[in-house]
Backbone of each chain as ProteinMPNN parsed JSONL, in Angstrom:
{"seq_chain_A": "MNIFRLTGDLSHLAAIIILLLKIWKSRSCAGISGKSQILFALVFTTRYLDLFTSFISLYNTCMKLIYIGCAYATVYLIYAKFRATYDGNHDSFRVEFLVVPVGGLSVLINHDFSPLEILWTFSIYLESVAILPQLFMISKTGEAETITTHYLFCLGLYRALYLFNWIWRFYFEGFFDMIAIVAGVVQTVLYCDFFYLYVTKVLKGKKLSLPA", "coords_chain_A": {"N_chain_A": [[10.542, 4.889, 22.0], [9.24, 8.148, 21.496], [8.394, 11.596, 22.162], [6.985, 12.609, 20.002], [5.981, 10.379, 18.695], [4.436, 9.294, 20.721], [2.508, 11.308, 21.28], [1.443, 11.338, 18.793], [0.29, 8.766, 18.554], [-1.606, 9.014, 20.602], [-3.168, 11.034, 19.576], [-4.193, 9.77, 17.37], [-5.626, 7.746, 18.628], [-7.459, 9.337, 19.976], [-8.89, 10.401, 17.805], [-10.126, 8.087, 16.799], [-11.726, 7.358, 18.957], [-13.315, 9.659, 19.258], [-14.827, 9.586, 16.905], [-16.204, 7.165, 17.166], [-17.692, 7.649, 19.5], [-19.188, 9.836, 18.649], [-20.886, 8.74, 16.703], [-22.149, 6.811, 18.247], [-23.351, 8.264, 20.386], [-24.918, 10.206, 19.072], [-26.386, 8.544, 17.662], [-26.236, 8.379, 14.956], [-24.785, 8.268, 11.71], [-24.458, 10.29, 9.963], [-22.903, 12.128, 7.406], [-20.586, 10.757, 7.657], [-18.104, 8.833, 6.086], [-18.609, 5.638, 5.251], [-17.084, 4.054, 3.668], [-14.437, 4.938, 3.964], [-14.062, 4.145, 6.584], [-14.184, 1.397, 6.375], [-11.901, 0.99, 4.869], [-9.994, 1.797, 6.743], [-10.334, -0.175, 8.67], [-9.424, -2.299, 7.183], [-6.79, -1.515, 6.828], [-5.778, -1.715, 9.465], [-6.178, -4.406, 9.924], [-4.519, -5.683, 8.036], [-2.118, -4.683, 8.817], [-1.612, -5.417, 11.444], [-1.209, -8.106, 11.683], [0.826, -9.366, 12.877], [0.2, -9.414, 15.434], [-0.202, -11.578, 17.096], [2.032, -12.982, 16.744], [4.404, -11.662, 17.261], [5.581, -10.148, 20.136], [5.821, -6.911, 21.236], [5.442, -4.797, 23.095], [3.412, -4.159, 26.006], [1.966, -1.879, 25.705], [2.031, -1.564, 22.9], [0.655, -3.866, 22.051], [-1.847, -3.53, 23.337], [-2.773, -1.093, 22.207], [-2.983, -1.817, 19.517], [-5.016, -3.714, 19.649], [-7.099, -2.129, 20.556], [-7.346, -0.287, 18.448], [-8.075, -1.991, 16.305], [-10.402, -3.118, 17.321], [-12.092, -0.857, 17.72], [-12.236, 0.077, 15.121], [-13.614, -1.928, 13.716], [-15.946, -1.89, 15.21], [-16.919, 0.627, 14.609], [-17.419, 0.361, 11.864], [-19.381, -1.544, 12.011], [-21.417, -0.089, 13.372], [-22.012, 1.797, 11.439], [-22.797, 0.361, 9.118], [-24.618, -1.467, 10.041], [-26.032, -1.184, 12.697], [-26.791, 1.622, 12.725], [-27.639, 1.931, 10.163], [-29.694, 3.145, 8.747], [-29.168, 5.805, 8.891], [-27.061, 6.175, 7.316], [-25.393, 7.887, 4.774], [-25.425, 6.973, 1.896], [-25.6, 7.953, -0.71], [-23.949, 10.149, -0.925], [-21.599, 9.063, -0.253], [-19.779, 8.168, -2.334], [-17.329, 7.499, -3.418], [-15.076, 5.77, -5.529], [-13.714, 3.141, -4.257], [-12.27, 1.058, -5.314], [-10.545, 2.181, -7.031], [-8.587, 2.922, -5.387], [-7.763, 0.716, -3.844], [-6.868, -1.237, -5.677], [-4.605, -0.058, -7.209], [-2.967, 0.463, -4.964], [-2.63, -2.097, -3.99], [-1.227, -3.247, -6.123], [1.077, -1.651, -6.116], [2.16, -2.296, -3.653], [3.057, -4.812, -4.063], [5.018, -4.397, -5.897], [6.799, -2.45, -4.853], [8.481, -2.913, -2.061], [9.951, -3.866, 1.127], [10.611, -6.461, 1.426], [9.918, -9.459, -0.167], [7.807, -10.988, 1.139], [4.835, -12.552, 2.425], [3.839, -11.363, 4.869], [5.268, -8.984, 4.953], [4.537, -7.761, 2.564], [1.831, -7.398, 3.015], [1.995, -5.641, 5.145], [3.167, -3.469, 3.873], [1.169, -2.93, 2.028], [-0.78, -2.037, 3.837], [0.384, 0.308, 4.742], [0.573, 1.894, 2.418], [-2.165, 1.968, 1.79], [-3.265, 3.255, 3.991], [-2.44, 5.818, 3.563], [-4.111, 6.882, 1.696], [-6.623, 6.359, 2.559], [-8.386, 8.15, 3.682], [-9.496, 9.557, 1.66], [-12.155, 8.925, 0.538], [-13.741, 10.017, 2.601], [-13.024, 12.747, 2.634], [-13.789, 13.35, 0.087], [-16.516, 12.957, 0.291], [-17.245, 15.026, 2.013], [-16.664, 17.14, 0.357], [-18.629, 16.782, -1.449], [-21.038, 17.003, -0.014], [-20.593, 19.474, 0.898], [-20.314, 20.407, 3.432], [-19.449, 19.835, 6.951], [-20.052, 18.228, 10.058], [-19.182, 19.79, 13.145], [-17.999, 18.12, 15.081], [-17.101, 16.099, 13.48], [-15.118, 17.388, 12.099], [-13.254, 17.745, 14.093], [-12.559, 15.137, 14.562], [-11.317, 14.551, 12.082], [-9.214, 16.356, 12.192], [-7.626, 15.407, 14.348], [-6.994, 12.945, 13.285], [-5.518, 13.615, 11.017], [-3.462, 14.988, 12.208], [-2.088, 13.043, 13.622], [-0.484, 11.482, 11.815], [1.137, 13.483, 10.862], [2.57, 14.101, 13.129], [3.904, 11.729, 13.318], [5.707, 12.037, 11.275], [7.541, 13.778, 12.36], [8.401, 12.108, 14.352], [9.801, 10.217, 12.822], [11.863, 11.763, 11.881], [13.133, 12.29, 14.245], [13.874, 9.648, 14.998], [15.588, 9.016, 12.96], [17.614, 10.799, 13.398], [18.451, 10.253, 16.052], [18.566, 7.466, 16.255], [19.333, 6.517, 13.892], [17.719, 5.113, 12.217], [15.473, 4.667, 9.469], [12.53, 4.484, 7.475], [11.868, 4.387, 4.282], [9.554, 3.787, 2.855], [7.435, 4.046, 4.696], [7.809, 6.718, 5.359], [7.507, 8.196, 2.925], [4.845, 7.496, 2.291], [3.641, 8.52, 4.539], [4.109, 11.248, 4.225], [2.607, 11.784, 1.927], [0.07, 11.141, 2.939], [-0.246, 13.107, 4.92], [-0.108, 15.449, 3.44], [-2.465, 15.262, 1.988], [-4.269, 16.156, 3.805], [-3.905, 18.823, 3.95], [-5.485, 20.976, 2.808], [-7.765, 20.64, 4.245], [-6.791, 21.102, 6.835], [-6.248, 23.795, 6.615], [-8.814, 24.888, 6.287], [-9.88, 24.049, 8.701], [-8.404, 25.44, 10.64], [-8.839, 28.102, 9.886], [-11.59, 28.298, 9.961], [-13.179, 26.451, 11.663], [-11.817, 26.667, 14.115], [-12.387, 29.199, 14.646], [-14.856, 29.163, 15.456], [-16.689, 28.935, 13.48], [-18.848, 27.148, 11.183], [-17.773, 24.348, 9.294], [-17.87, 24.848, 6.023], [-17.847, 24.17, 2.627], [-17.2, 26.062, -0.324], [-19.761, 25.426, -2.29]], "CA_chain_A": [[9.373, 5.774, 22.021], [9.572, 9.559, 21.717], [7.211, 12.431, 22.415], [6.19, 12.774, 18.773], [5.234, 9.134, 18.426], [3.423, 9.114, 21.778], [1.377, 12.23, 21.032], [0.826, 10.887, 17.537], [-0.598, 7.63, 18.873], [-2.745, 9.497, 21.408], [-4.029, 11.796, 18.668], [-4.879, 8.747, 16.566], [-6.604, 7.115, 19.536], [-8.519, 10.341, 20.207], [-9.718, 10.463, 16.589], [-10.939, 6.864, 16.715], [-12.729, 7.418, 20.035], [-14.256, 10.755, 18.945], [-15.755, 9.135, 15.857], [-17.065, 6.106, 17.719], [-18.643, 8.283, 20.437], [-20.108, 10.689, 17.881], [-21.913, 7.893, 16.085], [-22.908, 6.118, 19.29], [-24.177, 9.209, 21.17], [-25.934, 10.858, 18.222], [-27.096, 7.435, 16.995], [-26.296, 8.699, 13.538], [-23.47, 8.367, 11.025], [-24.612, 11.278, 8.874], [-21.668, 12.853, 7.086], [-19.402, 9.901, 7.83], [-17.916, 7.927, 4.952], [-18.438, 4.238, 5.668], [-16.006, 3.449, 2.855], [-13.153, 5.227, 4.624], [-13.95, 3.341, 7.804], [-13.859, 0.025, 5.936], [-10.483, 1.002, 4.482], [-9.173, 1.833, 7.965], [-10.398, -1.514, 9.282], [-8.54, -3.133, 6.35], [-5.417, -1.091, 7.147], [-5.358, -2.295, 10.758], [-6.154, -5.877, 9.817], [-3.343, -6.142, 7.281], [-0.876, -4.239, 9.456], [-1.409, -5.977, 12.782], [-1.259, -9.584, 11.641], [1.887, -9.894, 13.757], [-0.273, -9.188, 16.811], [-0.086, -12.799, 17.917], [3.294, -13.72, 16.503], [5.566, -11.005, 17.892], [5.193, -9.256, 21.235], [6.772, -5.799, 21.336], [5.233, -4.241, 24.451], [2.0, -4.164, 26.41], [1.391, -0.678, 25.058], [1.877, -1.859, 21.47], [-0.419, -4.857, 21.877], [-3.135, -2.93, 23.741], [-3.201, -0.089, 21.208], [-3.394, -2.521, 18.298], [-6.33, -4.329, 19.905], [-8.081, -1.029, 20.636], [-7.547, 0.233, 17.085], [-8.826, -2.968, 15.497], [-11.746, -3.242, 17.912], [-12.884, 0.352, 17.438], [-12.44, 0.191, 13.662], [-14.725, -2.823, 13.33], [-17.175, -1.421, 15.887], [-17.4, 1.778, 13.83], [-17.994, -0.154, 10.607], [-20.644, -2.208, 12.398], [-22.426, 0.939, 13.668], [-22.407, 2.494, 10.205], [-23.48, -0.489, 8.129], [-25.644, -2.35, 10.627], [-26.908, -0.601, 13.727], [-27.393, 2.906, 12.318], [-27.613, 1.893, 8.698], [-30.718, 4.059, 8.209], [-28.654, 7.19, 8.849], [-25.863, 6.208, 6.447], [-25.681, 8.691, 3.592], [-24.764, 6.254, 0.804], [-25.569, 8.695, -1.98], [-22.784, 11.058, -0.968], [-20.376, 8.283, 0.006], [-19.76, 7.465, -3.626], [-15.96, 7.389, -3.946], [-14.83, 4.407, -6.039], [-12.548, 2.672, -3.489], [-11.45, 0.117, -6.098], [-9.477, 2.988, -7.645], [-7.531, 3.066, -4.366], [-7.269, -0.584, -3.368], [-6.138, -1.957, -6.745], [-3.245, 0.494, -7.393], [-2.19, 0.273, -3.725], [-2.264, -3.519, -3.951], [-0.168, -3.458, -7.118], [2.307, -0.964, -5.687], [2.768, -2.989, -2.495], [3.752, -6.004, -4.578], [6.183, -3.929, -6.662], [7.777, -1.71, -4.016], [8.406, -3.302, -0.641], [11.284, -4.154, 1.677], [10.895, -7.903, 1.406], [8.795, -10.08, -0.868], [7.182, -12.056, 1.949], [3.418, -12.214, 2.623], [3.611, -10.429, 5.983], [5.855, -7.684, 4.602], [3.716, -7.161, 1.491], [0.576, -6.936, 3.641], [2.324, -4.443, 5.939], [3.372, -2.402, 2.886], [-0.183, -2.612, 1.529], [-1.493, -1.25, 4.851], [0.994, 1.64, 4.795], [0.121, 2.648, 1.238], [-3.62, 2.171, 1.845], [-3.603, 4.254, 5.016], [-2.133, 7.183, 3.109], [-5.214, 7.387, 0.853], [-7.902, 5.844, 3.086], [-9.285, 9.256, 4.078], [-10.044, 10.225, 0.462], [-13.619, 8.872, 0.453], [-14.329, 10.929, 3.588], [-12.812, 14.126, 2.157], [-14.613, 13.466, -1.122], [-17.915, 13.067, 0.747], [-17.422, 16.387, 2.545], [-16.693, 18.08, -0.786], [-19.928, 16.625, -2.141], [-22.129, 17.572, 0.817], [-20.288, 20.902, 1.039], [-20.176, 20.798, 4.836], [-19.151, 18.728, 7.875], [-20.38, 18.55, 11.453], [-17.976, 20.228, 13.854], [-17.347, 16.975, 15.729], [-16.417, 15.358, 12.408], [-13.871, 18.118, 11.762], [-12.283, 17.459, 15.177], [-12.093, 13.768, 14.248], [-10.382, 14.624, 10.957], [-8.005, 17.083, 12.616], [-6.798, 14.476, 15.133], [-6.517, 11.879, 12.4], [-4.464, 14.183, 10.167], [-2.339, 15.391, 13.075], [-1.339, 11.845, 14.07], [0.589, 11.087, 10.882], [2.068, 14.616, 10.801], [3.46, 13.912, 14.282], [4.775, 10.588, 12.999], [6.805, 12.521, 10.418], [8.561, 14.286, 13.292], [8.947, 10.907, 15.011], [10.79, 9.583, 11.923], [13.043, 12.631, 11.865], [13.761, 12.031, 15.556], [14.484, 8.312, 15.007], [16.717, 9.033, 12.021], [18.685, 11.58, 14.017], [18.954, 9.64, 17.291], [18.708, 6.005, 16.184], [19.884, 6.145, 12.592], [16.782, 4.27, 11.456], [14.347, 5.312, 8.784], [11.864, 3.561, 6.545], [11.452, 5.27, 3.195], [8.16, 3.484, 2.456], [6.54, 4.67, 5.693], [7.976, 8.182, 5.31], [6.864, 8.73, 1.704], [3.382, 7.346, 2.439], [3.215, 9.444, 5.602], [4.093, 12.61, 3.658], [1.42, 11.843, 1.047], [-1.114, 11.137, 3.802], [-0.37, 14.408, 5.608], [-0.386, 16.467, 2.395], [-3.883, 15.173, 1.608], [-5.092, 16.862, 4.804], [-3.517, 20.244, 4.049], [-6.564, 21.961, 2.594], [-8.686, 20.518, 5.387], [-6.155, 21.785, 7.971], [-6.418, 25.243, 6.399], [-10.225, 25.214, 6.595], [-10.12, 23.805, 10.127], [-7.789, 26.533, 11.415], [-9.435, 29.414, 9.557], [-13.047, 28.349, 10.197], [-13.695, 25.751, 12.84], [-11.209, 27.191, 15.356], [-12.961, 30.536, 14.904], [-16.245, 28.968, 15.856], [-17.627, 28.851, 12.349], [-19.098, 25.782, 10.703], [-16.956, 24.067, 8.111], [-18.676, 24.653, 4.806], [-17.027, 24.404, 1.444], [-17.945, 26.739, -1.401], [-20.329, 24.281, -3.038]], "C_chain_A": [[9.86, 7.207, 22.237], [8.276, 10.36, 21.753], [6.333, 12.583, 21.167], [5.354, 11.539, 18.494], [4.131, 8.951, 19.471], [2.236, 10.038, 21.539], [0.685, 11.862, 19.732], [-0.141, 9.753, 17.791], [-1.817, 8.094, 19.655], [-3.713, 10.3, 20.548], [-4.841, 10.84, 17.796], [-5.97, 8.082, 17.401], [-7.765, 8.063, 19.774], [-9.457, 10.4, 19.003], [-10.667, 9.279, 16.543], [-12.057, 6.904, 17.765], [-13.78, 8.492, 19.748], [-15.297, 10.273, 17.952], [-16.744, 8.114, 16.419], [-18.116, 6.715, 18.649], [-19.651, 9.145, 19.683], [-21.25, 9.863, 17.306], [-22.798, 7.267, 17.168], [-23.873, 7.072, 20.003], [-25.272, 9.833, 20.308], [-26.781, 9.817, 17.495], [-27.263, 7.724, 15.509], [-24.899, 8.752, 12.943], [-23.583, 9.312, 9.837], [-23.281, 11.998, 8.66], [-20.412, 12.025, 7.227], [-19.306, 8.94, 6.647], [-17.661, 6.51, 5.471], [-17.293, 3.593, 4.899], [-14.643, 3.721, 3.485], [-12.976, 4.354, 5.857], [-13.658, 1.884, 7.477], [-12.381, -0.048, 5.553], [-9.593, 1.034, 5.722], [-9.182, 0.476, 8.662], [-9.468, -2.462, 8.517], [-7.078, -2.8, 6.638], [-4.95, -1.765, 8.437], [-5.261, -3.813, 10.66], [-4.89, -6.357, 9.122], [-2.038, -5.721, 7.961], [-0.584, -4.991, 10.747], [-1.512, -7.497, 12.803], [-0.211, -10.169, 12.583], [1.476, -9.765, 15.22], [-0.014, -10.405, 17.687], [1.234, -13.523, 17.68], [4.484, -13.01, 17.141], [5.06, -10.015, 18.939], [6.243, -8.165, 21.354], [6.656, -5.147, 22.703], [3.746, -4.305, 24.75], [1.281, -2.998, 25.736], [1.063, -0.989, 23.605], [0.705, -2.802, 21.248], [-1.78, -4.265, 22.219], [-3.649, -1.971, 22.678], [-3.68, -0.769, 19.933], [-4.789, -3.122, 18.488], [-7.422, -3.264, 19.954], [-8.386, -0.498, 19.235], [-8.418, -0.717, 16.265], [-10.262, -3.066, 16.005], [-12.618, -2.058, 17.562], [-13.185, 0.477, 15.946], [-13.617, -0.676, 13.235], [-16.023, -2.412, 13.999], [-17.776, -0.262, 15.104], [-18.048, 1.31, 12.527], [-19.336, -0.81, 10.902], [-21.735, -1.164, 12.643], [-22.928, 1.592, 12.389], [-23.265, 1.608, 9.318], [-24.531, -1.409, 8.725], [-26.556, -1.55, 11.546], [-27.599, 0.695, 13.261], [-27.397, 3.041, 10.801], [-28.577, 2.924, 8.09], [-30.176, 5.489, 8.083], [-27.426, 7.304, 7.938], [-26.212, 6.885, 5.121], [-24.941, 8.112, 2.379], [-24.655, 7.049, -0.481], [-24.33, 9.585, -2.086], [-21.488, 10.31, -0.714], [-20.088, 7.455, -1.239], [-18.354, 7.344, -4.214], [-15.687, 5.952, -4.362], [-13.562, 3.859, -5.363], [-11.702, 1.677, -4.273], [-10.325, 0.87, -6.804], [-8.354, 3.245, -6.649], [-6.9, 1.706, -4.09], [-6.427, -1.289, -4.43], [-4.741, -1.37, -6.979], [-2.362, 0.295, -6.152], [-1.733, -1.176, -3.611], [-1.13, -3.799, -4.922], [1.148, -2.869, -6.663], [2.992, -1.726, -4.549], [3.468, -4.271, -2.93], [5.033, -5.59, -5.294], [7.241, -3.298, -5.769], [7.558, -2.101, -2.557], [9.823, -3.612, -0.168], [11.646, -5.619, 1.523], [9.685, -8.613, 0.796], [8.262, -11.268, -0.073], [5.742, -11.617, 2.235], [3.211, -11.163, 3.713], [4.118, -9.027, 5.625], [5.043, -6.99, 3.517], [2.409, -6.649, 2.074], [0.837, -5.687, 4.478], [2.481, -3.245, 4.995], [2.03, -1.952, 2.313], [-0.896, -1.708, 2.533], [-0.923, 0.165, 4.939], [0.528, 2.482, 3.615], [-1.371, 2.957, 1.339], [-3.982, 3.259, 2.846], [-3.399, 5.667, 4.485], [-3.266, 7.754, 2.262], [-6.591, 7.022, 1.406], [-8.887, 6.954, 3.434], [-9.951, 9.899, 2.866], [-11.57, 10.105, 0.331], [-14.301, 9.838, 1.428], [-14.186, 12.38, 3.113], [-13.673, 14.384, 0.917], [-16.074, 13.694, -0.73], [-18.192, 14.471, 1.272], [-17.48, 17.387, 1.392], [-18.023, 17.973, -1.518], [-21.065, 17.235, -1.328], [-21.873, 19.065, 1.046], [-20.171, 21.352, 2.478], [-19.812, 19.577, 5.679], [-19.532, 19.176, 9.273], [-19.082, 18.905, 12.178], [-17.251, 19.055, 14.498], [-16.585, 16.158, 14.685], [-15.111, 16.061, 12.033], [-12.818, 17.89, 12.855], [-11.693, 16.064, 14.975], [-11.022, 13.828, 13.165], [-9.098, 15.335, 11.354], [-7.067, 16.155, 13.386], [-6.192, 13.395, 14.246], [-5.378, 12.399, 11.512], [-3.227, 14.513, 10.973], [-1.46, 14.196, 13.433], [-0.202, 11.506, 13.125], [1.59, 12.242, 10.713], [3.065, 14.5, 11.96], [4.408, 12.739, 14.042], [5.932, 11.025, 12.112], [7.925, 13.053, 11.309], [9.211, 13.124, 14.04], [10.027, 10.279, 14.143], [12.039, 10.429, 11.8], [13.851, 12.372, 13.148], [14.518, 10.694, 15.51], [15.673, 8.261, 14.051], [17.914, 9.706, 12.706], [19.29, 10.829, 15.207], [19.209, 8.146, 17.171], [19.254, 5.567, 14.829], [18.98, 5.233, 11.798], [15.817, 5.131, 10.654], [13.788, 4.31, 7.789], [11.233, 4.402, 5.446], [9.992, 5.041, 2.8], [7.189, 4.182, 3.409], [6.614, 6.186, 5.592], [7.273, 8.775, 4.089], [5.347, 8.643, 1.828], [2.86, 8.32, 3.486], [3.166, 10.879, 5.108], [2.863, 12.784, 2.77], [0.159, 11.972, 1.904], [-1.327, 12.504, 4.435], [-0.702, 15.51, 4.617], [-1.856, 16.453, 2.013], [-4.777, 15.94, 2.597], [-4.881, 18.378, 4.753], [-4.688, 21.202, 3.854], [-7.592, 21.855, 3.72], [-8.107, 21.266, 6.589], [-6.383, 23.288, 7.853], [-7.844, 25.66, 6.777], [-10.484, 25.073, 8.09], [-9.612, 24.984, 10.95], [-8.502, 27.86, 11.144], [-10.93, 29.467, 9.86], [-13.437, 27.746, 11.539], [-13.125, 26.343, 14.133], [-11.732, 28.583, 15.654], [-14.461, 30.416, 15.204], [-17.224, 28.9, 14.709], [-17.833, 27.379, 11.982], [-18.222, 25.569, 9.48], [-17.875, 23.862, 6.921], [-17.806, 25.025, 3.619], [-17.847, 25.187, 0.431], [-18.481, 25.678, -2.348], [-20.117, 24.455, -4.534]], "O_chain_A": [[10.758, 7.459, 23.04], [7.205, 9.855, 21.416], [5.109, 12.673, 21.26], [4.187, 11.627, 18.111], [3.029, 8.509, 19.148], [1.087, 9.601, 21.589], [-0.523, 12.055, 19.588], [-1.27, 9.772, 17.3], [-2.931, 7.63, 19.411], [-4.925, 10.259, 20.759], [-6.019, 11.073, 17.522], [-7.092, 7.882, 16.935], [-8.924, 7.646, 19.774], [-10.676, 10.443, 19.165], [-11.86, 9.435, 16.283], [-13.194, 6.526, 17.484], [-14.973, 8.279, 19.961], [-16.493, 10.513, 18.121], [-17.949, 8.19, 16.179], [-19.289, 6.345, 18.594], [-20.829, 9.182, 20.037], [-22.42, 10.232, 17.407], [-24.019, 7.198, 17.033], [-25.044, 6.753, 20.204], [-26.412, 9.975, 20.749], [-27.751, 10.145, 16.811], [-28.268, 7.374, 14.891], [-23.952, 9.215, 13.579], [-22.89, 9.152, 8.833], [-22.625, 12.419, 9.612], [-19.309, 12.5, 6.96], [-20.292, 8.315, 6.256], [-16.615, 6.233, 6.058], [-16.615, 2.701, 5.408], [-13.79, 2.834, 3.534], [-11.876, 3.88, 6.141], [-12.955, 1.21, 8.229], [-11.694, -1.019, 5.87], [-8.553, 0.376, 5.755], [-8.158, 0.032, 9.183], [-8.81, -3.316, 9.112], [-6.23, -3.691, 6.688], [-3.853, -2.321, 8.489], [-4.367, -4.427, 11.244], [-4.26, -7.32, 9.56], [-0.985, -6.314, 7.722], [0.58, -5.179, 11.102], [-1.862, -8.093, 13.822], [-0.33, -11.308, 13.032], [2.281, -9.976, 16.127], [0.343, -10.283, 18.859], [1.527, -14.534, 18.317], [5.461, -13.655, 17.523], [4.22, -9.161, 18.656], [7.423, -8.455, 21.551], [7.658, -4.964, 23.394], [2.926, -4.484, 23.85], [0.15, -3.123, 25.266], [-0.041, -0.715, 23.134], [-0.133, -2.575, 20.376], [-2.751, -4.465, 21.49], [-4.816, -2.028, 22.293], [-4.67, -0.347, 19.335], [-5.634, -3.046, 17.596], [-8.528, -3.472, 19.457], [-9.547, -0.287, 18.882], [-9.375, -0.297, 15.616], [-11.212, -3.092, 15.222], [-13.765, -2.232, 17.151], [-14.263, 0.929, 15.559], [-14.498, -0.235, 12.497], [-17.095, -2.569, 13.415], [-18.994, -0.175, 14.949], [-19.103, 1.811, 12.138], [-20.299, -0.656, 10.15], [-22.86, -1.331, 12.172], [-24.113, 1.902, 12.261], [-24.314, 2.024, 8.827], [-25.264, -2.067, 7.986], [-27.708, -1.274, 11.211], [-28.815, 0.846, 13.385], [-27.186, 4.12, 10.248], [-28.295, 3.501, 7.04], [-30.663, 6.279, 7.275], [-26.831, 8.373, 7.804], [-27.174, 6.521, 4.445], [-23.963, 8.686, 1.901], [-23.724, 6.847, -1.261], [-23.746, 9.757, -3.156], [-20.402, 10.849, -0.929], [-20.14, 6.225, -1.218], [-18.216, 7.103, -5.414], [-16.025, 5.018, -3.635], [-12.456, 4.092, -5.851], [-10.536, 1.467, -3.941], [-9.29, 0.292, -7.136], [-7.287, 3.731, -7.025], [-5.678, 1.556, -4.098], [-5.389, -1.871, -4.115], [-3.766, -2.122, -6.951], [-1.172, -0.001, -6.265], [-0.609, -1.457, -3.195], [-0.179, -4.506, -4.586], [2.202, -3.49, -6.799], [4.219, -1.797, -4.478], [4.366, -4.758, -2.244], [6.015, -6.332, -5.301], [8.432, -3.575, -5.91], [6.595, -1.682, -1.914], [10.768, -3.62, -0.956], [12.821, -5.984, 1.491], [8.552, -8.378, 1.215], [8.265, -12.403, -0.55], [5.468, -10.418, 2.281], [2.492, -10.185, 3.506], [3.486, -8.022, 5.949], [4.879, -5.77, 3.546], [1.925, -5.588, 1.68], [0.007, -4.78, 4.52], [1.992, -2.151, 5.278], [1.784, -0.759, 2.135], [-1.54, -0.732, 2.146], [-1.664, 1.116, 5.184], [0.137, 3.637, 3.782], [-1.802, 4.064, 1.017], [-4.872, 4.075, 2.606], [-4.089, 6.6, 4.896], [-3.378, 8.971, 2.12], [-7.611, 7.339, 0.794], [-10.095, 6.719, 3.476], [-10.872, 10.7, 3.022], [-12.225, 11.105, 0.037], [-15.338, 10.413, 1.098], [-15.143, 13.151, 3.19], [-14.209, 15.475, 0.725], [-16.774, 14.507, -1.332], [-19.251, 15.04, 1.007], [-18.239, 18.355, 1.434], [-18.491, 18.934, -2.129], [-21.945, 17.899, -1.875], [-22.794, 19.825, 1.345], [-19.955, 22.534, 2.743], [-19.855, 18.442, 5.204], [-19.364, 20.34, 9.636], [-18.016, 18.379, 11.856], [-16.022, 18.996, 14.467], [-15.536, 15.59, 14.986], [-14.123, 15.411, 11.694], [-11.623, 17.847, 12.563], [-10.501, 15.837, 15.186], [-9.953, 13.234, 13.304], [-8.014, 14.962, 10.905], [-5.866, 16.114, 13.118], [-5.045, 12.986, 14.425], [-4.392, 11.697, 11.288], [-2.099, 14.351, 10.508], [-0.239, 14.321, 13.534], [0.922, 11.268, 13.566], [2.768, 11.999, 10.449], [4.254, 14.768, 11.793], [5.553, 12.743, 14.494], [7.019, 10.452, 12.184], [9.105, 12.814, 11.051], [10.408, 13.145, 14.326], [11.061, 9.852, 14.656], [13.141, 9.905, 11.634], [15.076, 12.255, 13.123], [15.671, 10.619, 15.935], [16.647, 7.55, 14.299], [19.053, 9.25, 12.607], [20.511, 10.778, 15.349], [20.012, 7.608, 17.934], [19.595, 4.4, 14.635], [19.411, 4.637, 10.811], [15.395, 6.194, 11.108], [14.488, 3.409, 7.327], [10.203, 5.044, 5.649], [9.281, 5.985, 2.454], [6.237, 4.83, 2.973], [5.597, 6.867, 5.723], [6.528, 9.748, 4.211], [4.64, 9.6, 1.51], [1.773, 8.878, 3.341], [2.294, 11.648, 5.512], [2.166, 13.796, 2.847], [-0.706, 12.804, 1.631], [-2.45, 13.005, 4.483], [-1.489, 16.406, 4.922], [-2.438, 17.503, 1.742], [-5.899, 16.322, 2.263], [-5.586, 19.129, 5.427], [-4.868, 22.133, 4.638], [-8.211, 22.848, 4.103], [-8.83, 21.978, 7.284], [-6.669, 23.969, 8.838], [-8.053, 26.644, 7.486], [-11.212, 25.872, 8.679], [-10.302, 25.469, 11.847], [-8.739, 28.643, 12.064], [-11.49, 30.554, 10.004], [-13.953, 28.428, 12.424], [-13.843, 26.505, 15.12], [-11.556, 29.1, 16.758], [-15.208, 31.394, 15.206], [-18.435, 28.817, 14.915], [-17.091, 26.499, 12.416], [-17.962, 26.504, 8.721], [-18.567, 22.85, 6.816], [-17.126, 26.051, 3.614], [-19.06, 24.998, 0.337], [-17.723, 25.097, -3.124], [-20.524, 23.599, -5.319]]}, "seq_chain_B": "DEEGKLKDEL", "coords_chain_B": {"N_chain_B": [[16.836, -7.266, 11.077], [17.553, -3.908, 10.045], [15.303, -2.479, 9.021], [13.248, -3.911, 10.105], [13.085, -2.955, 12.572], [11.42, -0.713, 12.669], [8.998, -1.838, 12.849], [8.067, -1.692, 15.285], [6.321, 0.233, 15.53], [3.026, 1.72, 15.573]], "CA_chain_B": [[17.39, -6.297, 10.127], [17.237, -2.554, 10.537], [13.93, -2.046, 8.711], [12.284, -4.568, 10.989], [13.003, -2.165, 13.817], [10.27, 0.217, 12.639], [7.736, -2.541, 13.044], [7.605, -1.476, 16.659], [5.4, 1.374, 15.508], [1.622, 1.302, 15.328]], "C_chain_B": [[16.872, -4.923, 10.527], [15.796, -2.181, 10.251], [12.954, -2.686, 9.675], [12.082, -3.764, 12.252], [11.742, -1.315, 13.825], [8.965, -0.51, 12.86], [7.266, -2.418, 14.494], [6.637, -0.31, 16.71], [3.991, 0.895, 15.174], [1.243, 1.567, 13.879]], "O_chain_B": [[15.884, -4.797, 11.251], [15.118, -1.628, 11.117], [11.942, -2.08, 10.03], [11.053, -3.869, 12.919], [11.069, -1.2, 14.85], [7.927, 0.125, 13.041], [6.228, -2.955, 14.881], [6.185, 0.092, 17.782], [3.79, -0.167, 14.586], [0.114, 1.288, 13.475]]}, "name": "protein", "num_of_chains": 2, "seq": "MNIFRLTGDLSHLAAIIILLLKIWKSRSCAGISGKSQILFALVFTTRYLDLFTSFISLYNTCMKLIYIGCAYATVYLIYAKFRATYDGNHDSFRVEFLVVPVGGLSVLINHDFSPLEILWTFSIYLESVAILPQLFMISKTGEAETITTHYLFCLGLYRALYLFNWIWRFYFEGFFDMIAIVAGVVQTVLYCDFFYLYVTKVLKGKKLSLPADEEGKLKDEL"}
């Protein structure tokens, strides 16, 4: 464990909690892409299948359970409890254009052609594009609630910190995983224009609104 | 194997 990975995990945890609290407290999922949340639930499900087969640490197990629990709770709040506030018209990204290519790629490019490894690879590739429906929705509505921008900032920051973690691990431990690194770079790059808007607008107290 | 090492990440 190193400082980049720890702050990365905490940033990821913060994002998940911020979103869950936002929906729960405001009793509304307006502006939130349910499709992205389903993709994240799928990412955690396919990545953490080893939850019960290999024990790494209490921290690792607890965080995995929290991530999976919050992901499904968020999907439940969006599609069941606060379904009336779900903005389906603007959440129109065709996720099959993500899942199918990612599924194909994970079968073609992986470290080991075993079910668990292919599912892990699928989750890594999927996570790198899972935020697209949410970013697409914001571009369609032309704006985002400030709390939603904080959620997105923490979520984008987490994988950016993981990039530093991989540099650290390569330098000090001689380990690196090209699949995770390439997907992590793609994932972080997808947030760049949002990061720019967040820093230039939200941090200056303005509302995030895109030139429609 | 070395790659398996990274599976200690979330």
